[in-house]
N, CA, C and O of each residue as an XYZ file, in Angstrom:
680
protein
N     -50.350   -102.529     91.334
C     -51.175   -101.354     91.509
C     -52.622   -101.718     91.158
O     -52.880   -102.331     90.122
N     -53.539   -101.344     92.007
C     -54.954   -101.607     91.761
C     -55.647   -100.337     91.303
O     -55.305    -99.231     91.720
N     -56.629   -100.527     90.435
C     -57.367    -99.397     89.872
C     -58.854    -99.605     90.107
O     -59.315   -100.730     90.301
N     -59.592    -98.512     90.086
C     -61.040    -98.583     90.247
C     -61.654    -99.310     89.052
O     -61.566    -98.844     87.916
N     -62.275   -100.451     89.320
C     -62.897   -101.235     88.263
C     -63.985   -100.426     87.564
O     -64.141   -100.516     86.346
N     -64.723    -99.653     88.314
C     -65.805    -98.853     87.727
C     -65.243    -97.847     86.720
O     -65.781    -97.697     85.623
N     -64.168    -97.164     87.090
C     -63.556    -96.178     86.181
C     -63.030    -96.875     84.932
O     -63.254    -96.404     83.817
N     -62.335    -97.986     85.113
C     -61.792    -98.717     83.963
C     -62.911    -99.214     83.053
O     -62.824    -99.089     81.831
N     -63.942    -99.768     83.640
C     -65.065   -100.281     82.844
C     -65.767    -99.168     82.073
O     -66.153    -99.354     80.919
N     -65.931    -98.024     82.707
C     -66.627    -96.905     82.057
C     -65.805    -96.351     80.885
O     -66.354    -96.083     79.817
N     -64.501    -96.179     81.082
C     -63.653    -95.696     79.987
C     -63.735    -96.674     78.821
O     -63.915    -96.272     77.672
N     -63.601    -97.956     79.126
C     -63.680    -98.980     78.091
C     -65.016    -98.917     77.359
O     -65.059    -98.942     76.129
N     -66.088    -98.836     78.110
C     -67.424    -98.793     77.509
C     -67.576    -97.579     76.591
O     -68.004    -97.718     75.445
N     -67.234    -96.407     77.083
C     -67.418    -95.181     76.294
C     -66.573    -95.195     75.020
O     -67.057    -94.809     73.956
N     -65.336    -95.630     75.117
C     -64.487    -95.655     73.922
C     -64.985    -96.684     72.911
O     -64.972    -96.426     71.707
N     -65.415    -97.826     73.382
C     -65.960    -98.840     72.466
C     -67.279    -98.365     71.859
O     -67.534    -98.577     70.673
N     -68.107    -97.728     72.667
C     -69.389    -97.207     72.189
C     -69.173    -96.190     71.064
O     -69.952    -96.129     70.113
N     -68.131    -95.411     71.182
C     -67.822    -94.373     70.204
C     -66.930    -94.897     69.068
O     -66.705    -94.198     68.080
N     -66.429    -96.119     69.215
C     -65.510    -96.691     68.236
C     -64.289    -95.782     68.052
O     -63.874    -95.489     66.930
N     -63.722    -95.342     69.195
C     -62.565    -94.443     69.173
C     -61.375    -95.100     69.866
O     -61.519    -96.053     70.632
N     -60.199    -94.561     69.571
C     -58.955    -95.131     70.070
C     -58.229    -94.144     70.972
O     -58.502    -92.944     70.958
N     -57.294    -94.678     71.758
C     -56.538    -93.849     72.698
C     -55.095    -94.342     72.791
O     -54.808    -95.523     72.596
N     -54.196    -93.405     73.095
C     -52.796    -93.720     73.350
C     -52.337    -92.906     74.561
O     -53.015    -91.974     74.995
N     -51.171    -93.277     75.097
C     -50.690    -92.688     76.347
C     -49.207    -92.348     76.238
O     -48.424    -93.121     75.685
N     -48.821    -91.173     76.777
C     -47.405    -90.802     76.930
C     -47.194    -90.484     78.407
O     -47.851    -89.604     78.963
N     -46.274    -91.206     79.034
C     -46.073    -91.043     80.472
C     -44.637    -90.727     80.832
O     -43.692    -91.098     80.135
N     -44.509    -90.028     81.947
C     -43.225    -89.820     82.578
C     -43.393    -90.102     84.074
O     -42.992    -91.167     84.543
N     -43.968    -89.184     84.814
C     -44.086    -89.314     86.269
C     -44.890    -90.544     86.696
O     -44.609    -91.118     87.748
N     -45.861    -90.954     85.924
C     -46.667    -92.120     86.278
C     -46.018    -93.432     85.838
O     -46.509    -94.512     86.166
N     -44.939    -93.337     85.112
C     -44.049    -94.460     84.806
C     -44.734    -95.735     84.313
O     -44.366    -96.839     84.716
N     -45.724    -95.580     83.446
C     -46.377    -96.733     82.852
C     -47.634    -97.191     83.558
O     -48.286    -98.126     83.093
N     -47.996    -96.569     84.660
C     -49.165    -97.054     85.401
C     -50.476    -96.782     84.666
O     -51.428    -97.549     84.819
N     -50.551    -95.724     83.882
C     -51.758    -95.492     83.092
C     -51.853    -96.552     81.997
O     -52.939    -97.059     81.713
N     -50.725    -96.884     81.386
C     -50.718    -97.955     80.387
C     -51.122    -99.283     81.027
O     -51.854   -100.067     80.423
N     -50.653    -99.530     82.225
C     -51.030   -100.751     82.933
C     -52.539   -100.783     83.166
O     -53.176   -101.824     83.007
N     -53.104    -99.640     83.543
C     -54.555    -99.575     83.764
C     -55.312    -99.897     82.477
O     -56.291   -100.642     82.499
N     -54.856    -99.335     81.354
C     -55.534    -99.613     80.086
C     -55.458   -101.095     79.732
O     -56.399   -101.640     79.155
N     -54.370   -101.741     80.065
C     -54.239   -103.166     79.747
C     -55.223   -104.021     80.543
O     -55.473   -105.171     80.183
N     -55.778   -103.474     81.610
C     -56.728   -104.213     82.441
C     -58.184   -103.905     82.093
O     -59.096   -104.460     82.706
N     -58.407   -103.038     81.128
C     -59.775   -102.684     80.756
C     -60.389   -103.762     79.868
O     -59.696   -104.384     79.063
N     -61.696   -103.977     80.022
C     -62.370   -104.947     79.162
C     -62.239   -104.562     77.689
O     -62.453   -103.405     77.326
N     -61.895   -105.512     76.856
C     -61.778   -105.324     75.401
C     -60.795   -104.220     75.011
O     -61.006   -103.515     74.025
N     -59.731   -104.074     75.781
C     -58.744   -103.023     75.521
C     -58.198   -103.063     74.100
O     -57.873   -102.025     73.525
N     -58.098   -104.252     73.542
C     -57.547   -104.389     72.187
C     -58.409   -103.677     71.138
O     -57.955   -103.459     70.015
N     -59.621   -103.321     71.486
C     -60.512   -102.630     70.545
C     -60.342   -101.117     70.533
O     -60.849   -100.451     69.630
N     -59.635   -100.558     71.520
C     -59.515    -99.090     71.576
C     -58.159    -98.594     72.044
O     -57.799    -97.456     71.740
N     -57.397    -99.390     72.763
C     -56.106    -98.956     73.289
C     -55.011    -99.312     72.300
O     -54.677   -100.482     72.119
N     -54.453    -98.283     71.660
C     -53.440    -98.503     70.617
C     -52.042    -98.697     71.166
O     -51.222    -99.355     70.526
N     -51.744    -98.142     72.334
C     -50.420    -98.300     72.919
C     -49.965    -97.050     73.628
O     -50.694    -96.064     73.737
N     -48.736    -97.118     74.109
C     -48.204    -95.990     74.854
C     -46.698    -95.993     74.871
O     -46.039    -96.911     74.383
N     -46.173    -94.918     75.460
C     -44.733    -94.743     75.565
C     -44.420    -94.084     76.905
O     -45.091    -93.143     77.327
N     -43.390    -94.599     77.557
C     -42.918    -93.989     78.795
C     -41.546    -93.395     78.510
O     -40.602    -94.112     78.179
N     -41.448    -92.089     78.642
C     -40.181    -91.403     78.404
C     -39.810    -90.610     79.651
O     -40.574    -89.766     80.120
N     -38.635    -90.895     80.172
C     -38.176    -90.209     81.378
C     -37.184    -89.104     81.062
O     -37.185    -88.065     81.723
N     -36.350    -89.309     80.072
C     -35.271    -88.353     79.830
C     -35.657    -87.317     78.780
O     -36.527    -87.534     77.937
N     -34.981    -86.201     78.870
C     -35.167    -85.127     77.900
C     -34.917    -85.649     76.492
O     -35.699    -85.377     75.581
N     -33.851    -86.384     76.312
C     -33.498    -86.871     74.977
C     -34.610    -87.724     74.365
O     -34.908    -87.593     73.178
N     -35.214    -88.584     75.156
C     -36.266    -89.462     74.642
C     -37.568    -88.701     74.385
O     -38.299    -89.022     73.448
N     -37.858    -87.703     75.207
C     -39.050    -86.880     74.968
C     -38.892    -86.092     73.669
O     -39.843    -85.943     72.903
N     -37.694    -85.596     73.435
C     -37.420    -84.863     72.195
C     -37.496    -85.817     70.998
O     -38.142    -85.510     69.997
N     -36.842    -86.963     71.104
C     -36.757    -87.915     70.002
C     -38.105    -88.529     69.631
O     -38.449    -88.591     68.450
N     -38.866    -88.981     70.615
C     -40.086    -89.739     70.333
C     -41.369    -88.911     70.340
O     -42.343    -89.262     69.674
N     -41.368    -87.808     71.098
C     -42.596    -87.037     71.254
C     -42.468    -85.599     70.749
O     -43.349    -84.770     70.976
N     -41.366    -85.319     70.067
C     -41.138    -84.005     69.438
C     -41.262    -82.834     70.408
O     -41.734    -81.760     70.036
N     -40.838    -83.046     71.646
C     -40.800    -81.962     72.620
C     -39.655    -81.034     72.224
O     -38.585    -81.498     71.831
N     -39.875    -79.742     72.325
C     -38.848    -78.757     71.991
C     -37.695    -78.862     72.993
O     -37.898    -78.728     74.199
N     -36.491    -79.100     72.485
C     -35.335    -79.333     73.354
C     -35.027    -78.139     74.244
O     -34.764    -78.310     75.434
N     -35.055    -76.948     73.696
C     -34.730    -75.759     74.491
C     -35.764    -75.551     75.609
O     -35.400    -75.263     76.749
N     -37.026    -75.694     75.279
C     -38.074    -75.566     76.297
C     -37.910    -76.638     77.371
O     -38.041    -76.357     78.562
N     -37.622    -77.865     76.944
C     -37.445    -78.972     77.885
C     -36.254    -78.724     78.811
O     -36.329    -79.009     80.007
N     -35.167    -78.200     78.270
C     -33.997    -77.903     79.096
C     -34.320    -76.846     80.143
O     -33.883    -76.949     81.290
N     -35.074    -75.845     79.755
C     -35.422    -74.762     80.687
C     -36.353    -75.242     81.799
O     -36.291    -74.732     82.918
N     -37.209    -76.209     81.506
C     -38.215    -76.661     82.467
C     -37.894    -78.023     83.078
O     -38.730    -78.585     83.786
N     -36.712    -78.565     82.821
C     -36.356    -79.906     83.266
C     -37.401    -80.929     82.799
O     -37.699    -81.895     83.502
N     -37.942    -80.701     81.615
C     -38.937    -81.578     80.972
C     -40.272    -81.628     81.695
O     -41.086    -82.507     81.408
N     -40.520    -80.724     82.612
C     -41.759    -80.769     83.391
C     -42.460    -79.416     83.329
O     -42.031    -78.450     83.960
N     -43.533    -79.361     82.566
C     -44.363    -78.157     82.501
C     -45.693    -78.503     81.842
O     -45.850    -79.560     81.231
N     -46.631    -77.596     81.981
C     -47.928    -77.766     81.330
C     -47.746    -77.878     79.825
O     -48.328    -78.759     79.191
N     -46.951    -77.003     79.257
C     -46.734    -76.977     77.819
C     -46.106    -78.272     77.311
O     -46.520    -78.800     76.279
N     -45.127    -78.775     78.017
C     -44.463    -80.016     77.604
C     -45.440    -81.187     77.673
O     -45.451    -82.042     76.787
N     -46.249    -81.224     78.710
C     -47.240    -82.296     78.832
C     -48.237    -82.238     77.688
O     -48.594    -83.270     77.120
N     -48.686    -81.047     77.350
C     -49.631    -80.892     76.244
C     -49.001    -81.320     74.923
O     -49.655    -81.960     74.100
N     -47.745    -80.971     74.719
C     -47.026    -81.397     73.516
C     -46.918    -82.917     73.466
O     -47.105    -83.525     72.412
N     -46.617    -83.521     74.601
C     -46.528    -84.985     74.668
C     -47.857    -85.625     74.276
O     -47.884    -86.594     73.517
N     -48.957    -85.081     74.794
C     -50.281    -85.650     74.494
C     -50.620    -85.500     73.014
O     -51.084    -86.448     72.381
N     -50.390    -84.319     72.471
C     -50.682    -84.090     71.053
C     -49.861    -85.021     70.164
O     -50.370    -85.574     69.189
N     -48.594    -85.184     70.510
C     -47.709    -85.968     69.651
C     -47.843    -87.477     69.826
O     -47.579    -88.225     68.885
N     -48.246    -87.941     71.005
C     -48.483    -89.384     71.132
C     -49.739    -89.763     70.351
O     -49.821    -90.866     69.811
N     -50.712    -88.865     70.287
C     -51.906    -89.128     69.467
C     -51.512    -89.254     67.997
O     -52.028    -90.115     67.285
N     -50.604    -88.401     67.548
C     -50.122    -88.494     66.161
C     -49.309    -89.762     65.952
O     -49.472    -90.457     64.949
N     -48.435    -90.056     66.904
C     -47.561    -91.223     66.800
C     -48.359    -92.521     66.653
O     -48.006    -93.389     65.855
N     -49.435    -92.643     67.429
C     -50.250    -93.858     67.407
C     -51.510    -93.699     66.565
O     -52.296    -94.639     66.442
N     -51.709    -92.518     65.986
C     -52.879    -92.231     65.143
C     -54.174    -92.558     65.889
O     -54.983    -93.366     65.433
N     -54.354    -91.910     67.054
C     -55.527    -92.165     67.887
C     -56.411    -90.929     68.011
O     -55.966    -89.801     67.800
N     -57.669    -91.170     68.357
C     -58.623    -90.081     68.583
C     -58.319    -89.350     69.892
O     -58.396    -88.123     69.963
N     -57.977    -90.115     70.915
C     -57.715    -89.604     72.255
C     -56.251    -89.849     72.628
O     -55.602    -90.749     72.095
N     -55.748    -89.031     73.553
C     -54.418    -89.274     74.128
C     -54.365    -88.656     75.519
O     -55.052    -87.680     75.820
N     -53.532    -89.256     76.350
C     -53.291    -88.772     77.705
C     -51.786    -88.679     77.887
O     -51.047    -89.537     77.405
N     -51.324    -87.636     78.585
C     -49.890    -87.512     78.874
C     -49.681    -87.002     80.300
O     -50.520    -86.292     80.854
N     -48.539    -87.384     80.877
C     -48.171    -86.935     82.225
C     -46.688    -86.584     82.298
O     -45.853    -87.212     81.646
N     -46.382    -85.582     83.094
C     -45.007    -85.281     83.505
C     -45.081    -84.781     84.942
O     -46.152    -84.393     85.408
N     -43.970    -84.785     85.636
C     -43.980    -84.258     86.994
C     -42.925    -84.907     87.859
O     -41.916    -85.418     87.373
N     -43.184    -84.874     89.161
C     -42.249    -85.402     90.150
C     -43.013    -86.208     91.189
O     -43.970    -85.712     91.784
N     -42.592    -87.451     91.408
C     -43.206    -88.271     92.453
C     -42.358    -88.270     93.722
O     -42.736    -88.875     94.725
N     -41.220    -87.595     93.677
C     -40.383    -87.409     94.857
C     -39.951    -85.948     94.899
O     -39.746    -85.333     93.852
N     -39.812    -85.389     96.090
C     -39.367    -84.001     96.185
C     -37.863    -83.915     95.900
O     -37.052    -84.496     96.622
N     -37.509    -83.197     94.857
C     -36.099    -83.032     94.480
C     -35.815    -81.549     94.284
O     -36.726    -80.721     94.274
N     -34.549    -81.238     94.132
C     -34.153    -79.838     93.954
C     -34.857    -79.202     92.755
O     -35.315    -78.063     92.838
N     -34.943    -79.938     91.635
C     -35.562    -79.407     90.419
C     -37.050    -79.097     90.605
O     -37.598    -78.239     89.914
N     -37.697    -79.793     91.537
C     -39.124    -79.546     91.791
C     -39.335    -78.569     92.945
O     -40.462    -78.329     93.379
N     -38.230    -78.013     93.431
C     -38.273    -77.107     94.589
C     -38.885    -77.813     95.809
O     -39.575    -77.201     96.625
N     -38.609    -79.116     95.903
C     -39.078    -79.903     97.035
C     -40.547    -80.279     96.984
O     -41.097    -80.755     97.977
N     -41.186    -80.075     95.853
C     -42.620    -80.355     95.720
C     -42.859    -81.674     94.969
O     -41.995    -82.159     94.239
N     -44.056    -82.234     95.170
C     -44.505    -83.405     94.435
C     -45.734    -82.977     93.648
O     -46.711    -82.494     94.220
N     -45.679    -83.160     92.322
C     -46.811    -82.761     91.487
C     -46.746    -83.453     90.133
O     -45.705    -83.959     89.716
N     -47.889    -83.457     89.464
C     -47.970    -84.028     88.116
C     -48.794    -83.107     87.238
O     -49.884    -82.677     87.616
N     -48.260    -82.810     86.061
C     -49.033    -82.154     85.011
C     -49.647    -83.269     84.171
O     -49.033    -84.317     83.973
N     -50.854    -83.037     83.684
C     -51.485    -84.003     82.800
C     -52.262    -83.256     81.729
O     -52.676    -82.112     81.916
N     -52.447    -83.927     80.611
C     -53.231    -83.367     79.515
C     -53.987    -84.481     78.826
O     -53.505    -85.607     78.706
N     -55.193    -84.139     78.371
C     -56.015    -85.051     77.586
C     -56.307    -84.367     76.266
O     -56.713    -83.206     76.224
N     -56.094    -85.107     75.190
C     -56.306    -84.594     73.835
C     -57.429    -85.386     73.190
O     -57.546    -86.598     73.373
N     -58.257    -84.672     72.426
C     -59.291    -85.324     71.643
C     -59.291    -84.734     70.241
O     -59.460    -83.529     70.055
N     -59.097    -85.607     69.262
C     -59.099    -85.207     67.843
C     -58.192    -84.001     67.590
O     -58.579    -83.048     66.915
N     -56.983    -84.061     68.142
C     -55.964    -83.046     67.886
C     -56.084    -81.767     68.699
O     -55.345    -80.813     68.456
N     -57.006    -81.730     69.665
C     -57.172    -80.545     70.507
C     -57.047    -80.908     71.972
O     -57.521    -81.960     72.401
N     -56.414    -80.044     72.736
C     -56.302    -80.241     74.176
C     -57.658    -79.900     74.784
O     -58.142    -78.776     74.649
N     -58.269    -80.877     75.453
C     -59.575    -80.600     76.049
C     -59.505    -80.434     77.561
O     -60.418    -79.876     78.170
N     -58.434    -80.912     78.162
C     -58.225    -80.682     79.588
C     -56.731    -80.757     79.868
O     -56.011    -81.588     79.315
N     -56.289    -79.861     80.744
C     -54.885    -79.812     81.134
C     -54.852    -79.306     82.567
O     -55.476    -78.295     82.889
N     -54.127    -80.007     83.422
C     -54.120    -79.596     84.814
C     -52.875    -80.023     85.543
O     -51.958    -80.611     84.970
N     -52.864    -79.708     86.832
C     -51.744    -80.061     87.693
C     -52.289    -80.582     89.014
O     -53.181    -79.982     89.613
N     -51.747    -81.697     89.454
C     -52.132    -82.320     90.718
C     -50.960    -82.141     91.675
O     -49.835    -82.532     91.365
N     -51.223    -81.555     92.830
C     -50.171    -81.328     93.823
C     -50.414    -82.197     95.045
O     -51.552    -82.368     95.482
N     -49.332    -82.745     95.593
C     -49.413    -83.568     96.790
C     -48.444    -83.060     97.852
O     -47.528    -82.292     97.559
N     -48.656    -83.493     99.066
C     -47.773    -83.139    100.178
C     -46.380    -83.710     99.909
O     -46.268    -84.836     99.424
N     -45.321    -82.966    100.211
C     -43.946    -83.433     99.936
C     -43.547    -84.721    100.659
O     -42.563    -85.353    100.273
N     -44.280    -85.123    101.690
C     -43.941    -86.360    102.388
C     -44.655    -87.583    101.814
O     -44.495    -88.690    102.329
N     -45.438    -87.394    100.756
C     -46.121    -88.514    100.109
C     -45.088    -89.486     99.545
O     -44.117    -89.069     98.912
N     -45.295    -90.763     99.774
C     -44.381    -91.779     99.249
C     -44.505    -91.824     97.727
O     -45.602    -91.649     97.196
N     -43.395    -92.057     97.013
C     -43.418    -92.053     95.547
C     -44.472    -92.966     94.915
O     -45.173    -92.537     94.000
N     -44.600    -94.206     95.376
C     -45.597    -95.119     94.804
C     -47.017    -94.627     95.072
O     -47.899    -94.764     94.224
N     -47.231    -94.054     96.250
C     -48.550    -93.504     96.576
C     -48.859    -92.314     95.669
O     -49.990    -92.143     95.215
N     -47.848    -91.503     95.415
C     -48.033    -90.346     94.523
C     -48.387    -90.814     93.115
O     -49.328    -90.303     92.508
N     -47.641    -91.776     92.599
C     -47.926    -92.276     91.256
C     -49.320    -92.885     91.167
O     -50.022    -92.676     90.178
N     -49.727    -93.631     92.183
C     -51.061    -94.232     92.169
C     -52.133    -93.146     92.214
O     -53.120    -93.215     91.482
N     -51.941    -92.152     93.065
C     -52.919    -91.071     93.166
C     -53.016    -90.307     91.849
O     -54.114    -90.036     91.362
N     -51.858    -89.957     91.271
C     -51.867    -89.259     89.982
C     -52.645    -90.067     88.949
O     -53.481    -89.524     88.227
N     -52.370    -91.349     88.885
C     -53.030    -92.228     87.917
C     -54.535    -92.249     88.129
O     -55.299    -92.120     87.172
N     -54.964    -92.409     89.363
C     -56.404    -92.459     89.661
C     -57.102    -91.166     89.277
O     -58.178    -91.193     88.680
N     -56.494    -90.029     89.616
C     -57.106    -88.734     89.292
C     -57.185    -88.545     87.781
O     -58.214    -88.112     87.260
N     -56.116    -88.864     87.087
C     -56.077    -88.682     85.633
C     -57.088    -89.600     84.942
O     -57.783    -89.171     84.022
N     -57.172    -90.839     85.371
C     -58.166    -91.752     84.792
C     -59.585    -91.268     85.066
O     -60.455    -91.387     84.203
N     -59.828    -90.728     86.245
C     -61.156    -90.185     86.560
C     -61.482    -88.978     85.690
O     -62.613    -88.836     85.225
N     -60.510    -88.116     85.470
C     -60.709    -86.966     84.582
C     -60.983    -87.428     83.153
O     -61.864    -86.895     82.479
N     -60.225    -88.419     82.698
C     -60.432    -88.958     81.358
C     -61.834    -89.546     81.237
O     -62.525    -89.288     80.251
N     -62.262    -90.328     82.219
C     -63.597    -90.915     82.194
C     -64.660    -89.827     82.043
O     -65.597    -89.972     81.258
N     -64.510    -88.749     82.794
C     -65.484    -87.655     82.718
C     -65.505    -87.020     81.329
O     -66.577    -86.701     80.814
N     -64.343    -86.834     80.723
C     -64.270    -86.202     79.398
C     -64.848    -87.110     78.312
O     -65.576    -86.644     77.435
N     -64.527    -88.394     78.367
C     -65.061    -89.325     77.367
C     -66.572    -89.443     77.532
O     -67.305    -89.532     76.547
N     -67.032    -89.444     78.767
C     -68.478    -89.495     79.027
C     -69.176    -88.268     78.444
O     -70.230    -88.387     77.820
N     -68.581    -87.078     78.649
C     -69.175    -85.841     78.096
C     -69.323    -85.936     76.585
O     -70.365    -85.582     76.033
N     -68.289    -86.411     75.928
C     -68.338    -86.533     74.461
C     -69.383    -87.553     74.035
O     -70.051    -87.374     73.017
N     -69.527    -88.627     74.815
C     -70.516    -89.652     74.498
C     -71.924    -89.103     74.685
O     -72.806    -89.375     73.871
N     -72.142    -88.337     75.744
C     -73.463    -87.757     75.988
C     -73.838    -86.768     74.897
O     -74.994    -86.719     74.476
N     -72.875    -85.979     74.436
C     -73.147    -85.036     73.344
C     -73.532    -85.785     72.077
O     -74.379    -85.332     71.308
N     -72.907    -86.928     71.872
C     -73.175    -87.738     70.692
C     -74.591    -88.321     70.720
O     -75.245    -88.432     69.684
N     -75.054    -88.690     71.915
C     -76.349    -89.346     72.025
C     -77.513    -88.393     72.333
O     -78.667    -88.821     72.334
N     -77.230    -87.111     72.593
C     -78.285    -86.155     72.880
C     -79.064    -85.880     71.596
O     -78.482    -85.576     70.555
N     -80.381    -85.991     71.688
C     -81.229    -85.761     70.516
C     -81.834    -84.367     70.608
O     -82.209    -83.897     71.682
N     -81.917    -83.733     69.464
C     -82.479    -82.374     69.421
C     -83.890    -82.398     68.934
O     -84.525    -81.348     68.832
């Protein structure tokens, strides 16, 4: 999987400039966001690690997702994604965290739709949470790549905003 070098370089630069760390919790993107972080310049200075959890049991065990809520939503909802992001930040003790859940193939549980929920956390607060929808005929690998690119672009924008606020002089 190839990623935008500009996006990767900018995320790396902003996190290093701020001396902040990040972690990742993935489901629908199946490790592709973690792969992108491993390709960033000086990743060892800000990328603490990640976890890919596909099953309800593993999301409950490792990311403290509420089992009853997960059962009702088949582990895919805005709330579950936000919980994953908050808890992966705690698990890895990072300033930032990103999480994803969703479906890269149209299945009965998704009502035939392809979509990804994502959340970005900064210092224990959800700063962005959204859903990306794709056409049901999108190929699974294409869906995962698109989800990853959009989420990384959103993250870049959020880290940039925080960096600009830090450097703005009054």
